[in-house]
ZADO-1210 file (C-alpha; in nm, 4 decimals, padded with zeros to 6 digits):
<atoms>
<atom x="-04.1799" y="02.4007" z="06.5635" code="MET" pos="1"/>
<atom x="-03.8336" y="02.3676" z="06.7154" code="ALA" pos="2"/>
<atom x="-03.6701" y="02.4088" z="06.3750" code="GLY" pos="3"/>
<atom x="-03.8790" y="02.7199" z="06.3097" code="GLY" pos="4"/>
<atom x="-03.7788" y="02.8684" z="06.6467" code="GLN" pos="5"/>
<atom x="-03.4135" y="02.8020" z="06.5684" code="GLU" pos="6"/>
<atom x="-03.4420" y="02.9852" z="06.2360" code="ARG" pos="7"/>
<atom x="-03.6031" y="03.2838" z="06.4090" code="VAL" pos="8"/>
<atom x="-03.3260" y="03.2943" z="06.6701" code="LEU" pos="9"/>
<atom x="-03.0533" y="03.2709" z="06.4053" code="ARG" pos="10"/>
<atom x="-03.2130" y="03.5622" z="06.2212" code="ARG" pos="11"/>
<atom x="-03.2224" y="03.7687" z="06.5409" code="ARG" pos="12"/>
<atom x="-02.8576" y="03.6871" z="06.6171" code="ILE" pos="13"/>
<atom x="-02.7492" y="03.8007" z="06.2703" code="ARG" pos="14"/>
<atom x="-02.9504" y="04.1217" z="06.3110" code="SER" pos="15"/>
<atom x="-02.7926" y="04.2002" z="06.6496" code="VAL" pos="16"/>
<atom x="-02.4452" y="04.1230" z="06.5163" code="GLN" pos="17"/>
<atom x="-02.5014" y="04.3659" z="06.2271" code="SER" pos="18"/>
<atom x="-02.6103" y="04.6341" z="06.4720" code="THR" pos="19"/>
<atom x="-02.3038" y="04.5635" z="06.6846" code="ARG" pos="20"/>
<atom x="-02.0763" y="04.6305" z="06.3870" code="LYS" pos="21"/>
<atom x="-02.2373" y="04.9732" z="06.3449" code="ILE" pos="22"/>
<atom x="-02.2137" y="05.0677" z="06.7130" code="THR" pos="23"/>
<atom x="-01.8525" y="04.9478" z="06.7329" code="LYS" pos="24"/>
<atom x="-01.7574" y="05.1535" z="06.4265" code="ALA" pos="25"/>
<atom x="-01.9288" y="05.4623" z="06.5719" code="MET" pos="26"/>
<atom x="-01.7485" y="05.4057" z="06.9020" code="GLU" pos="27"/>
<atom x="-01.4085" y="05.3983" z="06.7282" code="LEU" pos="28"/>
<atom x="-01.4872" y="05.7043" z="06.5164" code="ILE" pos="29"/>
<atom x="-01.6024" y="05.9026" z="06.8212" code="ALA" pos="30"/>
<atom x="-01.2880" y="05.7980" z="07.0135" code="ALA" pos="31"/>
<atom x="-01.0649" y="05.9263" z="06.7325" code="SER" pos="32"/>
<atom x="-01.2526" y="06.2570" z="06.7155" code="ARG" pos="33"/>
<atom x="-01.2225" y="06.3131" z="07.0906" code="ILE" pos="34"/>
<atom x="-00.8450" y="06.3458" z="07.0541" code="VAL" pos="35"/>
<atom x="-00.8740" y="06.6082" z="06.7795" code="ARG" pos="36"/>
<atom x="-01.1412" y="06.7984" z="06.9710" code="ALA" pos="37"/>
<atom x="-00.9241" y="06.8082" z="07.2846" code="GLN" pos="38"/>
<atom x="-00.6293" y="06.9322" z="07.0801" code="ALA" pos="39"/>
<atom x="-00.8397" y="07.2212" z="06.9473" code="ARG" pos="40"/>
<atom x="-00.9440" y="07.3160" z="07.3010" code="ILE" pos="41"/>
<atom x="-00.5797" y="07.3270" z="07.4109" code="VAL" pos="42"/>
<atom x="-00.4801" y="07.5283" z="07.1017" code="ALA" pos="43"/>
<atom x="-00.7530" y="07.7859" z="07.1685" code="ASN" pos="44"/>
<atom x="-00.6684" y="07.8294" z="07.5376" code="ARG" pos="45"/>
<atom x="-00.3773" y="08.0816" z="07.4992" code="PRO" pos="46"/>
<atom x="-00.5937" y="08.3152" z="07.2892" code="TYR" pos="47"/>
<atom x="-00.8783" y="08.3006" z="07.5390" code="ARG" pos="48"/>
<atom x="-00.6494" y="08.3599" z="07.8366" code="GLU" pos="49"/>
<atom x="-00.4698" y="08.6424" z="07.6567" code="GLY" pos="50"/>
<atom x="-00.8007" y="08.8097" z="07.5760" code="MET" pos="51"/>
<atom x="-00.8983" y="08.7891" z="07.9432" code="GLU" pos="52"/>
<atom x="-00.5702" y="08.9502" z="08.0557" code="ARG" pos="53"/>
<atom x="-00.6043" y="09.2377" z="07.8081" code="ILE" pos="54"/>
<atom x="-00.9676" y="09.2896" z="07.9029" code="LEU" pos="55"/>
<atom x="-00.8817" y="09.2947" z="08.2734" code="ARG" pos="56"/>
<atom x="-00.6038" y="09.5499" z="08.2225" code="ALA" pos="57"/>
<atom x="-00.8210" y="09.7739" z="08.0035" code="THR" pos="58"/>
<atom x="-01.1152" y="09.7565" z="08.2453" code="ALA" pos="59"/>
<atom x="-00.8888" y="09.8537" z="08.5352" code="ALA" pos="60"/>
<atom x="-00.7681" y="10.1554" z="08.3392" code="ALA" pos="61"/>
<atom x="-01.1192" y="10.2960" z="08.2936" code="ASP" pos="62"/>
<atom x="-01.3634" y="10.1628" z="08.5519" code="THR" pos="63"/>
<atom x="-01.6409" y="10.4002" z="08.4421" code="VAL" pos="64"/>
<atom x="-01.6381" y="10.2703" z="08.0850" code="ALA" pos="65"/>
<atom x="-01.6036" y="09.9141" z="08.2115" code="ALA" pos="66"/>
<atom x="-01.9352" y="09.9383" z="08.3989" code="LYS" pos="67"/>
<atom x="-02.1165" y="09.9737" z="08.0662" code="LYS" pos="68"/>
<atom x="-01.9877" y="09.6433" z="07.9279" code="LEU" pos="69"/>
<atom x="-01.8820" y="09.4454" z="08.2344" code="LEU" pos="70"/>
<atom x="-02.0633" y="09.3210" z="08.5419" code="GLY" pos="71"/>
<atom x="-02.3990" y="09.1594" z="08.6151" code="THR" pos="72"/>
<atom x="-02.7275" y="09.3524" z="08.5829" code="PRO" pos="73"/>
<atom x="-02.9212" y="09.3639" z="08.9078" code="GLU" pos="74"/>
<atom x="-03.2740" y="09.3468" z="08.7650" code="SER" pos="75"/>
<atom x="-03.2702" y="09.2395" z="08.3997" code="PRO" pos="76"/>
<atom x="-03.6038" y="09.2649" z="08.2229" code="GLN" pos="77"/>
<atom x="-03.5040" y="09.1086" z="07.8899" code="ARG" pos="78"/>
<atom x="-03.2721" y="08.8085" z="07.8744" code="VAL" pos="79"/>
<atom x="-03.1353" y="08.6170" z="07.5781" code="GLY" pos="80"/>
<atom x="-03.0390" y="08.2495" z="07.6123" code="ILE" pos="81"/>
<atom x="-02.8035" y="08.0715" z="07.3722" code="LEU" pos="82"/>
<atom x="-02.8385" y="07.6920" z="07.3920" code="SER" pos="83"/>
<atom x="-02.5615" y="07.4765" z="07.2387" code="ILE" pos="84"/>
<atom x="-02.6329" y="07.1099" z="07.1620" code="VAL" pos="85"/>
<atom x="-02.5376" y="06.8614" z="06.8915" code="GLY" pos="86"/>
<atom x="-02.6658" y="06.8052" z="06.5398" code="ASP" pos="87"/>
<atom x="-02.7038" y="06.4297" z="06.5961" code="ARG" pos="88"/>
<atom x="-02.8231" y="06.1919" z="06.8642" code="GLY" pos="89"/>
<atom x="-02.6911" y="05.8564" z="06.9868" code="LEU" pos="90"/>
<atom x="-02.4895" y="06.0394" z="07.2529" code="ALA" pos="91"/>
<atom x="-02.6570" y="05.9430" z="07.5764" code="GLY" pos="92"/>
<atom x="-02.7863" y="06.2368" z="07.7778" code="SER" pos="93"/>
<atom x="-02.5629" y="06.4971" z="07.6100" code="TYR" pos="94"/>
<atom x="-02.8399" y="06.6796" z="07.4225" code="ASN" pos="95"/>
<atom x="-03.1188" y="06.6270" z="07.6761" code="SER" pos="96"/>
<atom x="-02.9079" y="06.7638" z="07.9630" code="GLY" pos="97"/>
<atom x="-02.8540" y="07.1006" z="07.7935" code="VAL" pos="98"/>
<atom x="-03.2070" y="07.1225" z="07.6547" code="LEU" pos="99"/>
<atom x="-03.3704" y="07.0539" z="07.9902" code="ARG" pos="100"/>
<atom x="-03.1396" y="07.3046" z="08.1621" code="ALA" pos="101"/>
<atom x="-03.2371" y="07.5639" z="07.9005" code="THR" pos="102"/>
<atom x="-03.6064" y="07.4872" z="07.9464" code="GLU" pos="103"/>
<atom x="-03.5760" y="07.5245" z="08.3256" code="ARG" pos="104"/>
<atom x="-03.3916" y="07.8553" z="08.2829" code="LEU" pos="105"/>
<atom x="-03.6587" y="07.9875" z="08.0471" code="VAL" pos="106"/>
<atom x="-03.9340" y="07.8858" z="08.2907" code="ALA" pos="107"/>
<atom x="-03.7479" y="08.0462" z="08.5815" code="GLU" pos="108"/>
<atom x="-03.7101" y="08.3779" z="08.3993" code="HIS" pos="109"/>
<atom x="-04.0707" y="08.3819" z="08.2857" code="ARG" pos="110"/>
<atom x="-04.1969" y="08.3170" z="08.6379" code="ARG" pos="111"/>
<atom x="-03.9978" y="08.6254" z="08.7417" code="ALA" pos="112"/>
<atom x="-04.1692" y="08.8308" z="08.4699" code="GLY" pos="113"/>
<atom x="-03.8599" y="08.8491" z="08.2489" code="ILE" pos="114"/>
<atom x="-03.8953" y="08.8506" z="07.8712" code="GLU" pos="115"/>
<atom x="-03.6865" y="08.5693" z="07.7195" code="VAL" pos="116"/>
<atom x="-03.5404" y="08.5241" z="07.3715" code="THR" pos="117"/>
<atom x="-03.3841" y="08.1905" z="07.2773" code="VAL" pos="118"/>
<atom x="-03.1166" y="08.1145" z="07.0177" code="TRP" pos="119"/>
<atom x="-02.9986" y="07.7617" z="06.9509" code="SER" pos="120"/>
<atom x="-02.6976" y="07.5827" z="06.8049" code="VAL" pos="121"/>
<atom x="-02.7511" y="07.2271" z="06.6788" code="GLY" pos="122"/>
<atom x="-03.0349" y="07.0542" z="06.4953" code="LYS" pos="123"/>
<atom x="-03.1549" y="06.8665" z="06.8040" code="LYS" pos="124"/>
<atom x="-03.2605" y="07.1910" z="06.9714" code="ALA" pos="125"/>
<atom x="-03.5032" y="07.2857" z="06.6931" code="GLN" pos="126"/>
<atom x="-03.7392" y="06.9887" z="06.7295" code="SER" pos="127"/>
<atom x="-03.7171" y="06.9915" z="07.1104" code="TYR" pos="128"/>
<atom x="-03.8093" y="07.3575" z="07.1536" code="PHE" pos="129"/>
<atom x="-04.0775" y="07.3333" z="06.8851" code="ARG" pos="130"/>
<atom x="-04.2411" y="07.0464" z="07.0734" code="TYR" pos="131"/>
<atom x="-04.2140" y="07.2356" z="07.4034" code="ARG" pos="132"/>
<atom x="-04.3696" y="07.5485" z="07.2580" code="GLY" pos="133"/>
<atom x="-04.0565" y="07.7612" z="07.3018" code="ILE" pos="134"/>
<atom x="-03.9971" y="07.9963" z="07.0119" code="GLU" pos="135"/>
<atom x="-03.6401" y="08.0085" z="06.8782" code="VAL" pos="136"/>
<atom x="-03.5412" y="08.3473" z="06.7386" code="ALA" pos="137"/>
<atom x="-03.2608" y="08.1994" z="06.5274" code="ARG" pos="138"/>
<atom x="-03.1003" y="07.8586" z="06.4945" code="SER" pos="139"/>
<atom x="-02.7479" y="07.7661" z="06.3809" code="PHE" pos="140"/>
<atom x="-02.7509" y="07.4022" z="06.2615" code="PRO" pos="141"/>
<atom x="-02.4596" y="07.2110" z="06.1166" code="GLY" pos="142"/>
<atom x="-02.1780" y="07.3667" z="06.3217" code="VAL" pos="143"/>
<atom x="-02.1666" y="07.1491" z="06.6340" code="ALA" pos="144"/>
<atom x="-01.9476" y="06.8603" z="06.5135" code="ASP" pos="145"/>
<atom x="-01.6504" y="07.0617" z="06.3910" code="ARG" pos="146"/>
<atom x="-01.7025" y="07.4287" z="06.4787" code="PRO" pos="147"/>
<atom x="-01.4914" y="07.6983" z="06.3160" code="GLU" pos="148"/>
<atom x="-01.4165" y="08.0468" z="06.4445" code="PHE" pos="149"/>
<atom x="-01.6292" y="08.1892" z="06.1637" code="ALA" pos="150"/>
<atom x="-01.9271" y="08.0048" z="06.3133" code="ASP" pos="151"/>
<atom x="-01.8593" y="08.1578" z="06.6543" code="ALA" pos="152"/>
<atom x="-01.8271" y="08.5005" z="06.4939" code="ARG" pos="153"/>
<atom x="-02.1663" y="08.4677" z="06.3217" code="ALA" pos="154"/>
<atom x="-02.3345" y="08.3522" z="06.6432" code="ILE" pos="155"/>
<atom x="-02.1660" y="08.6279" z="06.8467" code="ALA" pos="156"/>
<atom x="-02.2739" y="08.8899" z="06.5917" code="ALA" pos="157"/>
<atom x="-02.6375" y="08.7855" z="06.6378" code="THR" pos="158"/>
<atom x="-02.6423" y="08.7944" z="07.0179" code="VAL" pos="159"/>
<atom x="-02.4191" y="09.1031" z="07.0400" code="SER" pos="160"/>
<atom x="-02.6372" y="09.2992" z="06.7983" code="ALA" pos="161"/>
<atom x="-02.9407" y="09.2395" z="07.0163" code="ALA" pos="162"/>
<atom x="-02.7512" y="09.3493" z="07.3279" code="PHE" pos="163"/>
<atom x="-02.5963" y="09.6598" z="07.1691" code="VAL" pos="164"/>
<atom x="-02.9338" y="09.7621" z="07.0252" code="ALA" pos="165"/>
<atom x="-03.0775" y="09.7563" z="07.3764" code="GLY" pos="166"/>
<atom x="-03.3094" y="09.4626" z="07.3060" code="GLU" pos="167"/>
<atom x="-03.1399" y="09.2545" z="07.5773" code="MET" pos="168"/>
<atom x="-03.0255" y="09.3386" z="07.9286" code="ASP" pos="169"/>
<atom x="-02.8303" y="09.0141" z="07.9602" code="MET" pos="170"/>
<atom x="-02.7289" y="08.7176" z="07.7444" code="VAL" pos="171"/>
<atom x="-02.6673" y="08.3732" z="07.8940" code="GLN" pos="172"/>
<atom x="-02.5112" y="08.0639" z="07.7405" code="LEU" pos="173"/>
<atom x="-02.6111" y="07.7045" z="07.8265" code="VAL" pos="174"/>
<atom x="-02.3744" y="07.4307" z="07.7084" code="SER" pos="175"/>
<atom x="-02.1777" y="07.1267" z="07.8184" code="THR" pos="176"/>
<atom x="-01.8313" y="07.2178" z="07.9446" code="ARG" pos="177"/>
<atom x="-01.5502" y="06.9699" z="07.8878" code="PHE" pos="178"/>
<atom x="-01.3544" y="06.9413" z="08.2125" code="ILE" pos="179"/>
<atom x="-01.1686" y="06.6208" z="08.1288" code="SER" pos="180"/>
<atom x="-01.2221" y="06.2946" z="07.9445" code="ALA" pos="181"/>
<atom x="-01.4078" y="06.1636" z="08.2482" code="GLY" pos="182"/>
<atom x="-01.5923" y="06.4791" z="08.3527" code="THR" pos="183"/>
<atom x="-01.8339" y="06.6963" z="08.1565" code="GLN" pos="184"/>
<atom x="-02.1084" y="06.9091" z="08.3041" code="ARG" pos="185"/>
<atom x="-02.3895" y="07.1332" z="08.1884" code="VAL" pos="186"/>
<atom x="-02.3150" y="07.4946" z="08.2800" code="ALA" pos="187"/>
<atom x="-02.4888" y="07.8306" z="08.2435" code="THR" pos="188"/>
<atom x="-02.2582" y="08.1269" z="08.1804" code="LEU" pos="189"/>
<atom x="-02.3190" y="08.4964" z="08.1417" code="GLN" pos="190"/>
<atom x="-02.1930" y="08.6190" z="07.8045" code="VAL" pos="191"/>
<atom x="-02.3165" y="08.9791" z="07.7958" code="LEU" pos="192"/>
<atom x="-02.2483" y="09.2036" z="07.9691" code="PRO" pos="193"/>
<atom x="-01.9081" y="09.0435" z="08.0080" code="LEU" pos="194"/>
<atom x="-01.8493" y="08.8986" z="08.3553" code="PRO" pos="195"/>
<atom x="-01.5982" y="09.0886" z="08.5631" code="LEU" pos="196"/>
<atom x="-01.2577" y="08.9231" z="08.5088" code="PRO" pos="197"/>
<atom x="-01.1379" y="08.7382" z="08.8146" code="GLU" pos="198"/>
<atom x="-00.8186" y="08.8710" z="08.9693" code="VAL" pos="199"/>
<atom x="-00.5706" y="08.6057" z="09.0743" code="ASP" pos="200"/>
<atom x="-00.4237" y="08.6902" z="09.4153" code="GLU" pos="201"/>
<atom x="-00.1151" y="08.4831" z="09.3306" code="ASN" pos="202"/>
<atom x="-00.0521" y="08.6792" z="09.0125" code="GLU" pos="203"/>
<atom x="00.3090" y="08.7997" z="08.9714" code="PRO" pos="204"/>
<atom x="00.3696" y="09.1561" z="09.0786" code="ALA" pos="205"/>
<atom x="00.4841" y="09.2734" z="08.7373" code="ASP" pos="206"/>
<atom x="00.1603" y="09.1478" z="08.5763" code="GLU" pos="207"/>
<atom x="-00.0599" y="09.2745" z="08.8587" code="ALA" pos="208"/>
<atom x="00.0745" y="09.6275" z="08.8058" code="THR" pos="209"/>
<atom x="00.0440" y="09.6066" z="08.4278" code="LEU" pos="210"/>
<atom x="-00.2014" y="09.8965" z="08.4085" code="VAL" pos="211"/>
<atom x="00.0315" y="10.1418" z="08.5707" code="GLY" pos="212"/>
<atom x="00.2952" y="10.0881" z="08.3034" code="TYR" pos="213"/>
<atom x="00.0670" y="10.0586" z="07.9987" code="THR" pos="214"/>
<atom x="-00.0285" y="10.3244" z="07.7475" code="GLU" pos="215"/>
<atom x="-00.3584" y="10.2569" z="07.5725" code="PHE" pos="216"/>
<atom x="-00.4133" y="10.3535" z="07.2122" code="GLU" pos="217"/>
<atom x="-00.6932" y="10.4260" z="07.1492" code="PRO" pos="218"/>
<atom x="-00.8214" y="10.5276" z="07.4918" code="GLU" pos="219"/>
<atom x="-00.9531" y="10.2503" z="07.7188" code="PRO" pos="220"/>
<atom x="-01.3199" y="10.3289" z="07.6525" code="GLU" pos="221"/>
<atom x="-01.2890" y="10.2795" z="07.2772" code="LYS" pos="222"/>
<atom x="-01.0602" y="09.9825" z="07.3290" code="LEU" pos="223"/>
<atom x="-01.3166" y="09.8164" z="07.5563" code="LEU" pos="224"/>
<atom x="-01.5877" y="09.8707" z="07.2950" code="ALA" pos="225"/>
<atom x="-01.3637" y="09.6992" z="07.0413" code="SER" pos="226"/>
<atom x="-01.2531" y="09.4168" z="07.2716" code="LEU" pos="227"/>
<atom x="-01.6001" y="09.3239" z="07.3976" code="ALA" pos="228"/>
<atom x="-01.7210" y="09.1625" z="07.0711" code="PRO" pos="229"/>
<atom x="-01.3896" y="08.9750" z="07.0383" code="ARG" pos="230"/>
<atom x="-01.4248" y="08.8463" z="07.3942" code="ALA" pos="231"/>
<atom x="-01.7796" y="08.7251" z="07.3229" code="VAL" pos="232"/>
<atom x="-01.6559" y="08.5470" z="07.0098" code="GLU" pos="233"/>
<atom x="-01.3778" y="08.3825" z="07.2108" code="ALA" pos="234"/>
<atom x="-01.6204" y="08.2651" z="07.4810" code="GLU" pos="235"/>
<atom x="-01.8705" y="08.1235" z="07.2315" code="ILE" pos="236"/>
<atom x="-01.5943" y="07.9541" z="07.0312" code="PHE" pos="237"/>
<atom x="-01.4594" y="07.7941" z="07.3480" code="ALA" pos="238"/>
<atom x="-01.8104" y="07.6711" z="07.4335" code="ALA" pos="239"/>
<atom x="-01.8483" y="07.5255" z="07.0829" code="LEU" pos="240"/>
<atom x="-01.5135" y="07.3454" z="07.1062" code="LEU" pos="241"/>
<atom x="-01.5860" y="07.2062" z="07.4515" code="GLU" pos="242"/>
<atom x="-01.9362" y="07.1068" z="07.3428" code="GLY" pos="243"/>
<atom x="-01.7922" y="06.9188" z="07.0439" code="SER" pos="244"/>
<atom x="-01.5448" y="06.7304" z="07.2640" code="ALA" pos="245"/>
<atom x="-01.8179" y="06.6517" z="07.5181" code="ALA" pos="246"/>
<atom x="-02.0482" y="06.5265" z="07.2416" code="PHE" pos="247"/>
<atom x="-01.7938" y="06.2802" z="07.1045" code="PHE" pos="248"/>
<atom x="-01.7077" y="06.1658" z="07.4564" code="THR" pos="249"/>
<atom x="-02.0753" y="06.1026" z="07.5326" code="ALA" pos="250"/>
<atom x="-02.1224" y="05.9281" z="07.1989" code="GLN" pos="251"/>
<atom x="-01.8188" y="05.7052" z="07.2542" code="GLN" pos="252"/>
<atom x="-01.9574" y="05.5980" z="07.5910" code="ARG" pos="253"/>
<atom x="-02.3072" y="05.5406" z="07.4546" code="ALA" pos="254"/>
<atom x="-02.1804" y="05.3330" z="07.1623" code="MET" pos="255"/>
<atom x="-01.9488" y="05.1335" z="07.3908" code="ALA" pos="256"/>
<atom x="-02.2470" y="05.0526" z="07.6146" code="ALA" pos="257"/>
<atom x="-02.4569" y="04.9607" z="07.3093" code="ALA" pos="258"/>
<atom x="-02.1794" y="04.7313" z="07.1831" code="THR" pos="259"/>
<atom x="-02.1566" y="04.5598" z="07.5220" code="ASP" pos="260"/>
<atom x="-02.5335" y="04.5171" z="07.5308" code="ASN" pos="261"/>
<atom x="-02.5275" y="04.3664" z="07.1820" code="ALA" pos="262"/>
<atom x="-02.2593" y="04.1178" z="07.2888" code="ASP" pos="263"/>
<atom x="-02.4645" y="04.0182" z="07.5922" code="GLU" pos="264"/>
<atom x="-02.7808" y="03.9831" z="07.3839" code="LEU" pos="265"/>
<atom x="-02.6009" y="03.7613" z="07.1299" code="VAL" pos="266"/>
<atom x="-02.4754" y="03.5371" z="07.4106" code="ARG" pos="267"/>
<atom x="-02.8262" y="03.5150" z="07.5557" code="THR" pos="268"/>
<atom x="-02.9811" y="03.4305" z="07.2173" code="LEU" pos="269"/>
<atom x="-02.7161" y="03.1650" z="07.1504" code="ILE" pos="270"/>
<atom x="-02.7953" y="03.0017" z="07.4853" code="ARG" pos="271"/>
<atom x="-03.1671" y="03.0060" z="07.4063" code="VAL" pos="272"/>
<atom x="-03.1023" y="02.8638" z="07.0593" code="MET" pos="273"/>
<atom x="-02.8793" y="02.5867" z="07.1958" code="ASN" pos="274"/>
<atom x="-03.1404" y="02.5017" z="07.4575" code="ARG" pos="275"/>
<atom x="-03.4101" y="02.4876" z="07.1906" code="ALA" pos="276"/>
<atom x="-03.1874" y="02.2656" z="06.9759" code="ARG" pos="277"/>
<atom x="-03.1184" y="02.0342" z="07.2705" code="GLN" pos="278"/>
<atom x="-03.4891" y="02.0170" z="07.3478" code="ASP" pos="279"/>
<atom x="-03.5587" y="01.9252" z="06.9854" code="ALA" pos="280"/>
<atom x="-03.2911" y="01.6554" z="06.9882" code="ILE" pos="281"/>
<atom x="-03.4179" y="01.5168" z="07.3191" code="THR" pos="282"/>
<atom x="-03.7726" y="01.5084" z="07.1830" code="THR" pos="283"/>
<atom x="-03.6595" y="01.3247" z="06.8708" code="GLU" pos="284"/>
<atom x="-03.4650" y="01.0697" z="07.0787" code="ILE" pos="285"/>
<atom x="-03.7657" y="01.0127" z="07.3035" code="MET" pos="286"/>
<atom x="-03.9862" y="00.9610" z="06.9985" code="GLU" pos="287"/>
<atom x="-03.7401" y="00.7104" z="06.8497" code="ILE" pos="288"/>
<atom x="-03.7084" y="00.5239" z="07.1782" code="VAL" pos="289"/>
<atom x="-04.0834" y="00.5266" z="07.2266" code="GLY" pos="290"/>
<atom x="-04.1409" y="00.3973" z="06.8743" code="GLY" pos="291"/>
<atom x="-03.8813" y="00.1223" z="06.9162" code="ALA" pos="292"/>
<atom x="-04.0371" y="00.0148" z="07.2465" code="GLU" pos="293"/>
<atom x="-04.3828" y="00.0059" z="07.0926" code="ALA" pos="294"/>
<atom x="-04.2514" y="-00.2006" z="06.8016" code="LEU" pos="295"/>
<atom x="-04.0805" y="-00.4454" z="07.0395" code="ARG" pos="296"/>
<atom x="-04.3962" y="-00.4879" z="07.2452" code="GLN" pos="297"/>
<atom x="-04.6042" y="-00.5482" z="06.9341" code="SER" pos="298"/>
<atom x="-04.3688" y="-00.8225" z="06.8163" code="LYS" pos="299"/>
<atom x="-04.3677" y="-00.9856" z="07.1616" code="GLY" pos="300"/>
<atom x="-04.7438" y="-01.0006" z="07.1605" code="ALA" pos="301"/>
</atoms>
């Protein structure tokens, strides 16, 4: 029986060691992709900040036109929610955090009597919302790992069309924002109408008075109508990039923890196997000694 137990333990150790190789490889791959994802976030930042400056200057030039596209509706009756998660699992609580936040937001709006439409990015959202009984108007799978600007443009075209057609009073975005390698958090942002750009009180005087020295062609109203879709694309693309970086960070941590657990399990199984082997050896020695003693006594008799 001891030999059979040892064979079972050896088989389990080999199985855990094979799993450890997989988790370690996934950890290293995720770690390498984090660097590239962070680089894309940094590369996209100047465009996003430049778009915000232009939008702020144009809105200040025509406040009446800005009210149509900027601000926060007081009593929205129809709200669209865009939920961004990953296409794969094995990333800790990355997907579940966003999905649960989206579900809570949907429930909150519905309790207030607001009609809700949901769009999703990532394969994991489809099965989750289907199980929860939440209808998804349109899903965008296969873009979460390495998003391109064309993906953001297609997503923005869908949500913007609904808003421009008057089907939505407000569009919100739920995703994981990448603050740093050690900090990521689930956040809900308003995408449409565009939030009022924040004015920096420490802004240089020449930039703060940009409107007074700027000629707009075409006029600010038409320029705002043209800039709004570009700003939505920029915001969604930034959310996709940050979500990708957060996913790989979460996956790297999850796989590192799985690798550590595998190492600990192998050590535990080796101890159990050694103890079983020692017990078997001790039993065999006791049997030999007992047999020799019985033989000696029988000869003495």
